[in-house]
ROLOLUM-833221 format. One record per atom (N, C-alpha, C): x, y, z. Coordinates in steps of 0.2 Angstrom, whole numbers, padded with zeros to 4 digits, always signed. Example, Ala and Ser with C-alpha at 12.3 -4.5 7.8 and 13.67 -1.06 7.14 Angstrom:
+0066-0028+0039;+0062-0022+0039;+0066-0016+0039;+0064-0011+0035;+0068-0005+0036;+0064+0000+0039;
//
This chain:
+0004-0003+0001;+0001+0000+0001;+0004+0006-0002;+0001+0009-0005;+0008+0019-0003;+0007+0022+0004;+0012+0025+0005;+0011+0027+0010;+0006+0037+0013;+0006+0034+0006;+0000+0041+0003;-0007+0039+0006;-0011+0034+0005;-0015+0029+0007;-0015+0027+0014;-0011+0025+0018;-0007+0026+0027;-0008+0031+0029;-0006+0034+0025;-0007+0039+0032;-0014+0045+0033;-0019+0045+0026;-0027+0044+0024;-0028+0042+0028;-0029+0037+0033;-0031+0030+0037;-0029+0031+0045;-0023+0034+0044;-0019+0036+0050;-0021+0042+0054;-0024+0048+0048;-0029+0053+0049;-0033+0053+0051;-0039+0046+0047;-0044+0045+0050;-0044+0038+0054;-0042+0039+0058;-0040+0035+0065;-0038+0043+0070;-0036+0046+0066;-0036+0052+0075;-0040+0057+0077;-0044+0055+0069;-0051+0062+0069;-0057+0054+0076;-0053+0051+0073;-0061+0046+0076;-0061+0046+0083;-0055+0047+0088;-0051+0043+0092;-0055+0043+0099;-0060+0049+0096;-0064+0050+0104;-0067+0047+0103;-0072+0044+0099;-0077+0043+0095;-0079+0033+0098;-0083+0032+0104;-0086+0027+0107;-0085+0022+0105;-0081+0016+0108;-0081+0011+0103;-0089+0006+0104;-0087+0002+0098;-0093-0005+0099;-0095-0006+0106;-0088-0010+0108;-0087-0015+0115;-0089-0011+0121;-0087-0004+0121;-0091+0001+0126;-0096-0001+0126;-0100+0002+0122;-0107+0006+0121;-0108-0001+0121;-0110-0010+0120;-0111-0016+0122;-0111-0018+0129;-0104-0017+0130;-0104-0019+0138;-0106-0013+0142;-0109-0006+0143;-0113-0002+0144;-0122-0005+0147;-0122-0006+0140;-0129-0013+0140;-0130-0017+0144;-0126-0021+0143;-0125-0028+0144;-0123-0028+0155;-0120-0022+0156;-0119-0019+0163;-0127-0018+0166;-0128-0014+0162;-0135-0012+0165;-0140-0015+0165;-0140-0022+0159;-0146-0025+0161;-0144-0031+0166;-0139-0031+0169;-0138-0036+0175;-0138-0030+0181;-0137-0025+0180;-0142-0022+0187;-0149-0022+0187;-0152-0021+0182;-0161-0022+0182;-0162-0031+0184;-0159-0035+0181;-0162-0044+0180;-0156-0048+0184;-0156-0050+0190;-0152-0052+0193;-0150-0061+0187;-0153-0060+0184;-0150-0068+0182;-0145-0065+0173;-0144-0060+0170;-0140-0057+0169;-0133-0059+0175;-0133-0058+0181;-0127-0055+0184;-0124-0061+0181;-0116-0057+0184;-0111-0061+0180;-0106-0061+0189;-0110-0059+0191;-0105-0056+0200;-0111-0054+0205;-0109-0057+0214;-0115-0057+0220;-0111-0048+0224;-0117-0045+0225;-0115-0036+0228;-0113-0042+0234;-0107-0039+0237;-0107-0040+0244;-0110-0033+0247;-0118-0034+0248;-0120-0028+0253;-0121-0018+0249;-0128-0016+0250;-0131-0011+0247;-0127-0008+0242;-0124-0005+0246;-0117-0002+0249;-0111-0001+0241;-0111-0009+0241;-0108-0011+0236;-0111-0009+0226;-0118-0010+0226;-0123-0014+0218;-0123-0003+0220;-0122-0002+0226;-0124+0007+0224;-0118+0010+0220;-0111+0006+0223;-0108+0008+0221;-0108+0006+0213;-0111-0002+0209;-0108-0003+0201;-0114+0001+0198;-0120+0006+0203;-0123+0011+0199;-0120+0018+0196;-0116+0019+0202;-0113+0025+0200;-0106+0023+0196;-0107+0017+0195;-0097+0016+0192;-0104+0017+0181;-0108+0014+0181;-0113+0014+0176;-0115+0023+0177;-0119+0025+0177;-0118+0035+0177;-0110+0039+0174;-0106+0032+0178;-0102+0037+0175;-0097+0034+0167;-0101+0028+0166;-0099+0026+0160;-0104+0027+0154;-0110+0034+0158;-0114+0033+0152;-0111+0042+0150;-0111+0046+0155;-0106+0052+0154;-0099+0050+0150;-0095+0045+0150;-0091+0047+0148;-0094+0045+0139;-0093+0041+0138;-0098+0044+0132;-0104+0048+0130;-0104+0048+0133;-0111+0058+0132;-0104+0064+0127;-0099+0061+0131;-0095+0069+0130;-0090+0067+0126;-0091+0061+0124;-0086+0061+0118;-0084+0061+0111;-0093+0060+0108;-0093+0060+0104;-0095+0070+0102;-0095+0077+0106;-0102+0079+0102;-0095+0085+0105;-0100+0092+0107;-0101+0098+0108;-0103+0098+0118;-0102+0094+0119;-0110+0096+0125;-0102+0098+0131;-0107+0100+0135;-0106+0104+0139;-0104+0094+0146;-0102+0097+0150;-0104+0092+0153;-0107+0093+0160;-0110+0101+0160;-0117+0101+0163;-0120+0094+0157;-0122+0098+0152;-0129+0092+0148;-0127+0088+0148;-0121+0083+0148;-0121+0077+0150;-0125+0073+0156;-0122+0079+0162;-0124+0079+0166;-0130+0073+0167;-0136+0080+0166;-0141+0081+0164;-0147+0077+0160;-0140+0075+0156;-0144+0069+0148;-0144+0063+0152;-0137+0062+0157;-0136+0054+0160;-0146+0053+0169;-0145+0059+0171;-0148+0059+0175;-0154+0055+0173;-0156+0063+0167;-0165+0062+0165;-0164+0053+0166;-0159+0052+0160;-0162+0044+0156;-0162+0042+0165;-0155+0041+0170;-0158+0037+0175;-0165+0037+0179;-0165+0042+0178;-0175+0044+0182;-0180+0042+0179;-0177+0037+0173;-0183+0036+0167;-0186+0029+0167;-0177+0026+0174;-0174+0020+0172;-0182+0016+0175;-0184+0016+0181;-0188+0012+0186;-0195+0012+0180;-0195+0015+0176;-0202+0015+0174;-0203+0007+0164;-0196+0013+0163;-0190+0007+0158;-0194-0003+0162;-0189-0001+0166;-0189-0009+0170;-0195-0012+0171;-0205-0008+0173;-0210-0010+0174;-0209-0012+0168;-0210-0010+0163;-0211-0010+0155;-0211-0017+0152;-0200-0019+0154;-0198-0021+0156;-0199-0029+0158;-0201-0026+0163;-0207-0036+0166;-0214-0035+0165;-0216-0030+0160;-0224-0032+0157;-0223-0037+0151;-0215-0034+0148;-0216-0038+0139;-0212-0044+0143;-0209-0044+0149;-0206-0053+0150;-0212-0058+0150;-0218-0054+0156;-0226-0058+0154;-0227-0061+0150;-0228-0055+0144;-0231-0055+0139;-0230-0064+0134;-0224-0063+0137;-0222-0065+0133;-0216-0075+0134;-0219-0070+0143;-0221-0078+0147;-0227-0082+0144;-0232-0078+0145;-0237-0078+0144;-0243-0080+0138;-0239-0078+0133;-0239-0080+0124;-0234-0087+0121;-0232-0091+0123;-0226-0098+0125;-0229-0102+0128;-0231-0105+0129;-0234-0113+0130;-0226-0117+0132;-0221-0115+0128;-0213-0118+0129;-0212-0116+0138;-0214-0110+0138;-0210-0104+0142;-0212-0108+0148;-0205-0112+0152;-0207-0116+0161;-0210-0109+0164;-0207-0102+0164;-0208-0097+0170;-0204-0092+0167;-0204-0087+0168;-0205-0080+0167;-0194-0082+0168;-0192-0081+0175;-0185-0084+0175;-0182-0088+0166;-0181-0089+0167;-0180-0093+0158;-0183-0088+0154;-0189-0084+0152;-0186-0080+0145;-0184-0074+0149;-0182-0072+0153;-0176-0067+0157;-0170-0068+0153;-0168-0077+0155;-0163-0081+0154;-0161-0081+0147;-0164-0083+0144;-0164-0086+0137;-0167-0081+0131;-0173-0077+0131;-0176-0078+0125;-0174-0074+0123;-0173-0071+0114;-0166-0068+0111;-0172-0059+0111;-0179-0064+0111;-0185-0059+0111;-0187-0052+0117;-0181-0055+0123;-0179-0050+0126;-0176-0046+0127;-0169-0049+0125;-0163-0045+0126;-0163-0042+0122;-0166-0041+0113;-0168-0037+0110;-0173-0031+0113;-0177-0033+0116;-0182-0026+0118;-0178-0023+0121;-0173-0025+0129;-0173-0023+0131;-0166-0017+0130;-0164-0020+0121;-0160-0017+0122;-0164-0009+0114;-0170-0011+0113;-0175-0008+0112;-0175-0001+0119;-0180-0004+0122;-0185-0002+0129;-0177+0009+0128;-0171+0002+0132;-0167+0008+0135;-0162+0013+0129;-0163+0011+0123;-0158+0015+0119;-0162+0022+0114;-0170+0017+0115;-0176+0023+0117;-0177+0026+0119;-0174+0028+0129;-0175+0032+0132;-0169+0037+0131;-0165+0035+0129;-0158+0037+0124;-0159+0044+0120;-0164+0040+0116;-0167+0042+0111;-0171+0048+0112;-0175+0046+0115;-0180+0053+0119;-0177+0060+0120;-0171+0057+0125;-0162+0066+0124;-0163+0070+0122;-0163+0063+0115;-0157+0070+0109;-0150+0067+0110;-0149+0060+0113;-0144+0057+0112;-0142+0053+0106;-0135+0056+0100;-0138+0052+0093;-0132+0049+0094;-0130+0043+0089;-0127+0037+0087;-0126+0032+0093;-0124+0032+0100;-0127+0029+0105;-0133+0024+0104;-0139+0025+0104;-0142+0021+0102;-0144+0016+0097;-0141+0019+0092;-0143+0015+0086;-0137+0008+0089;-0129+0012+0093;-0129+0006+0092;-0129+0002+0099;-0132+0004+0104;-0135-0004+0108;-0141-0007+0106;-0145-0005+0101;-0147-0010+0099;-0148-0013+0091;-0139-0009+0089;-0134-0014+0084;-0133-0019+0086;-0132-0019+0092;-0127-0026+0098;-0130-0032+0101;-0137-0028+0099;-0142-0035+0100;-0145-0039+0094;-0146-0032+0089;-0146-0037+0080;-0139-0041+0082;-0136-0039+0080;-0130-0042+0079;-0131-0048+0084;-0134-0049+0089;-0135-0057+0094;-0141-0060+0093;-0143-0055+0092;-0154-0059+0090;-0152-0059+0086;-0151-0056+0079;-0156-0057+0070;-0163-0054+0072;-0162-0050+0080;-0170-0044+0080;-0165-0037+0078;-0167-0034+0073;-0169-0025+0072;-0170-0022+0073;-0171-0017+0077;-0178-0012+0082;-0172-0007+0081;-0178-0001+0079;-0174+0005+0079;-0175+0012+0087;-0169+0012+0087;-0173+0016+0092;-0177+0022+0094;-0178+0024+0086;-0184+0029+0086;-0190+0025+0085;-0191+0019+0085;-0198+0017+0085;-0204+0016+0093;-0210+0020+0090;-0214+0019+0096;-0216+0011+0097;-0216+0008+0102;-0216-0001+0103;-0220+0002+0115;-0228+0002+0110;-0232+0001+0118;-0229-0005+0125;-0236-0006+0125;-0233-0013+0135;-0235-0020+0132;-0234-0022+0134;-0232-0031+0133;-0233-0033+0126;-0230-0030+0125;-0221-0034+0116;-0220-0040+0118;-0224-0044+0114;-0223-0051+0112;-0217-0052+0107;-0209-0051+0107;-0207-0055+0103;-0203-0067+0102;-0209-0068+0098;-0209-0076+0094;-0203-0077+0096;-0194-0079+0096;-0193-0083+0091;-0188-0077+0091;-0190-0074+0085;-0189-0068+0083;-0183-0066+0077;-0179-0070+0077;-0176-0072+0070;-0176-0067+0065;-0176-0062+0063;-0178-0060+0054;-0182-0054+0057;-0180-0054+0062;-0187-0044+0062;-0183-0039+0063;-0186-0036+0058;-0187-0029+0055;-0193-0024+0058;-0188-0020+0062;-0194-0015+0064;-0195-0009+0061;-0195-0005+0057;-0190+0003+0053;-0194+0007+0061;-0189+0013+0058;-0187+0020+0063;-0197+0025+0066;-0200+0022+0061;-0204+0025+0060;-0213+0022+0065;-0212+0015+0066;-0214+0012+0068;-0219+0014+0072;-0226+0014+0073;-0227+0012+0078;-0232+0005+0080;-0232+0005+0086;-0234-0003+0089;-0239-0003+0097;-0245-0004+0094;-0246-0002+0100;-0247-0008+0108;-0252-0008+0112;-0250-0013+0118;-0251-0019+0115;-0250-0024+0120;-0251-0032+0119;-0252-0036+0113;-0245-0032+0108;-0243-0032+0101;-0239-0042+0099;-0241-0047+0096;-0237-0052+0096;-0233-0052+0088;-0225-0054+0088;-0224-0056+0082;-0221-0063+0083;-0220-0064+0077;-0214-0070+0077;-0208-0068+0073;-0205-0072+0071;-0199-0075+0070;-0200-0071+0058;-0196-0066+0056;-0194-0064+0048;-0201-0060+0047;-0203-0057+0052;-0208-0052+0051;-0202-0043+0048;-0206-0041+0043;-0203-0036+0042;-0210-0030+0044;-0207-0023+0049;-0214-0015+0049;-0208-0013+0045;-0208-0011+0039;-0205-0010+0037;-0207-0001+0030;-0203+0001+0026;-0205+0007+0019;-0205+0006+0017;-0209+0005+0011;-0213+0008+0002;-0207+0009-0002;-0202+0017+0003;-0198+0017-0001;-0193+0023+0002;-0189+0019+0000;-0179+0021+0003;-0177+0026+0002;-0180+0032-0003;-0181+0039-0005;-0177+0044+0000;-0171+0044+0002;-0166+0048+0006;-0171+0053+0006;-0174+0055+0003;-0182+0063+0001;-0187+0061+0008;-0188+0056+0007;-0194+0054+0012;-0192+0051+0019;-0185+0052+0020;-0184+0052+0028;-0185+0056+0035;-0187+0060+0034;-0192+0064+0038;-0199+0061+0040;-0201+0056+0034;-0209+0056+0033;-0209+0053+0037;-0218+0048+0040;-0219+0042+0042;-0220+0037+0033;-0213+0033+0035;-0213+0028+0034;-0216+0021+0034;-0215+0020+0040;-0215+0014+0046;-0223+0014+0045;-0226+0006+0045;-0230+0004+0048;-0234+0006+0054;-0241+0008+0056;-0244+0007+0063;-0248-0001+0066;-0246-0003+0069;-0249-0009+0071;-0253-0011+0079;-0258-0007+0078;-0263-0007+0083;-0262-0010+0091;-0267-0009+0097;-0268-0013+0098;-0273-0022+0099;-0269-0029+0104;-0270-0035+0101;-0268-0038+0096;-0263-0036+0092;-0263-0040+0084;-0258-0044+0085;-0259-0046+0079;-0251-0055+0080;-0250-0055+0074;-0245-0054+0073;-0243-0056+0065;-0236-0063+0065;-0240-0067+0058;-0237-0073+0064;-0228-0070+0057;-0226-0078+0058;-0218-0079+0054;-0218-0074+0045;-0211-0072+0044;-0210-0068+0039;-0218-0064+0035;-0222-0061+0039;-0228-0058+0035;-0221-0050+0035;-0223-0048+0029;-0220-0039+0027;-0226-0034+0027;-0227-0030+0033;-0232-0026+0032;-0226-0019+0029;-0228-0014+0024;-0227-0008+0021;-0232-0002+0021;-0229+0004+0025;-0230+0010+0021;-0230+0015+0032;-0228+0021+0028;-0231+0024+0031;-0241+0025+0033;-0243+0025+0028;-0252+0024+0027;-0255+0019+0030;-0251+0015+0030;-0254+0008+0030;-0254+0006+0039;-0261+0004+0042;-0263+0005+0049;-0267-0004+0047;-0263-0006+0055;-0266-0013+0055;-0272-0011+0059;-0278-0015+0060;-0284-0012+0063;-0281-0017+0071;-0282-0015+0078;-0283-0019+0082;-0286-0027+0087;-0285-0030+0085;-0288-0038+0088;-0286-0040+0079;-0282-0038+0078;-0282-0042+0073;-0277-0046+0071;-0276-0050+0066;-0272-0057+0066;-0269-0058+0054;-0262-0057+0057;-0258-0055+0049;-0255-0063+0049;-0257-0065+0045;-0254-0074+0041;-0247-0074+0041;-0244-0080+0043;-0238-0079+0039;-0235-0079+0031;-0232-0077+0031;-0230-0073+0021;-0233-0070+0018;-0240-0064+0023;-0240-0063+0017;-0237-0054+0017;-0240-0051+0010;-0238-0044+0010;-0241-0039+0010;-0243-0033+0016;-0249-0028+0014;-0245-0025+0014;-0245-0018+0009;-0246-0013+0007;-0252-0006+0009;-0257-0009+0012;-0265-0009+0013;-0267-0009+0019;-0272-0004+0022;-0274-0001+0030;-0279-0008+0031;-0277-0010+0039;-0282-0018+0040;-0289-0013+0043;-0293-0017+0044;-0298-0013+0048;-0299-0019+0054;-0300-0011+0060;-0298-0020+0066;-0304-0025+0066;-0301-0030+0072;-0303-0037+0067;-0303-0041+0066;-0296-0040+0058;-0298-0042+0053;-0295-0046+0051;-0294-0051+0048;-0287-0058+0048;-0286-0059+0038;-0279-0058+0039;-0274-0057+0030;-0272-0064+0032;-0273-0068+0028;-0271-0076+0026;-0269-0075+0018;-0266-0083+0017;-0265-0087+0011;-0270-0092+0007;-0273-0092+0004;-0280-0098+0003;-0275-0102-0004;-0274-0105-0003;-0271-0110-0010;-0278-0115-0013;-0278-0108-0017;-0282-0113-0025;-0280-0117-0034;-0279-0124-0029;-0277-0127-0036;-0270-0128-0033;-0268-0121-0039;-0261-0120-0041;-0261-0114-0040;-0264-0109-0036;-0265-0102-0038;-0266-0101-0030;-0260-0095-0025;-0261-0095-0019;-0262-0088-0019;-0269-0086-0017;-0272-0079-0014;-0270-0078-0008;-0273-0069-0006;-0272-0067-0001;-0283-0065+0002;-0282-0068+0008;-0287-0066+0008;-0288-0063+0015;-0293-0060+0018;-0293-0053+0020;-0301-0054+0022;-0300-0059+0030;-0307-0060+0034;-0311-0057+0037;-0316-0050+0037;-0317-0046+0042;-0322-0049+0046;-0318-0048+0054;-0319-0053+0058;-0326-0048+0062;-0328-0043+0059;-0335-0040+0066;-0340-0040+0062;-0338-0043+0053;-0345-0043+0049;-0345-0050+0047;-0339-0055+0048;-0343-0063+0047;-0340-0064+0040;-0336-0060+0035;-0338-0061+0027;-0328-0060+0027;-0327-0062+0019;-0322-0063+0018;-0324-0055+0013;-0316-0052+0012;-0317-0044+0010;-0313-0045+0005;-0310-0050+0002;-0307-0050-0005;-0301-0055-0004;
//
C-alpha cells in the first residue's frame, strides 16, 4: 500500500480517536441489564453499598460516552445522564410487562426466569427500551449502537426511534425488522421473520412517516411483510404468515394465504362482519 493511503487512514483514526467503541457501548448495555435483572448478573454484590457503587460506575460510563463524540458541556451531559437514570424505573416496569407477555404468549415457556435468561426477544426488547430513552433525550449514535449490539446477537433489528407500547411479545424473533417510524400498540405479538418496513427508501423521505402502525392486540405471524407509513393494522387483527401488506386493515380483520388449486391468493377476513372481503 502507498504511504499516502496509509497516512489517509491514520488521519481518519486521529479524527475518530474519541469515538465510542462498539465494545464499550455493548458492555454498558450488558452491565445495565445485569443491574436490572439478576438473571444476567455475573457477580454477587456484597451489600447494598456495593450495589450502589456499581450503579454509580454505570452512570460514570454513560457520562463518558455522552462527552466523547459531541460538543456537549459536562453540565449538559450530566443532565442527560440523570434524566436517563431517572426514567429507568419506568423502563424496568415496561420490561417486566414484556416478560409477562412473552411468558403468557409462549406455551413452551417454563417460567419468567427462563424468558429473561434465554429468549432473544427479551434481549432485543430490553436493548430497544434503553436505547429509546436515550433517543428521546436527543442522544445520537449511541442508541443505534445499543440496538445494533442486540441485532448482532439476536437477529432482531429494532430502530431506537420506533414507538412500541406495553406488553410487547417477540416469539423466536430471528429476522425481525422494525423500522424507525413504526408505531406499535399494546399487547402486540410478533413472530420470526416479520418486517415492518417502508415502501420507499428514497433519502428525501427520511423525515416522513415511512413505516406502518400496528394497533393494540395484533398478532403477526412469521415472515409477514407490512410496509408503508399510511398502512394501519387495526386492533385485534391477525396477520397470517408470508403475506405482503401495503394497505390498511380494519380492526378485527384476518389476512392469510389461501391456496386454490395451483394459485395462492391473499384473503382478508373481516371478523366484525363475518365475511371475506378480498
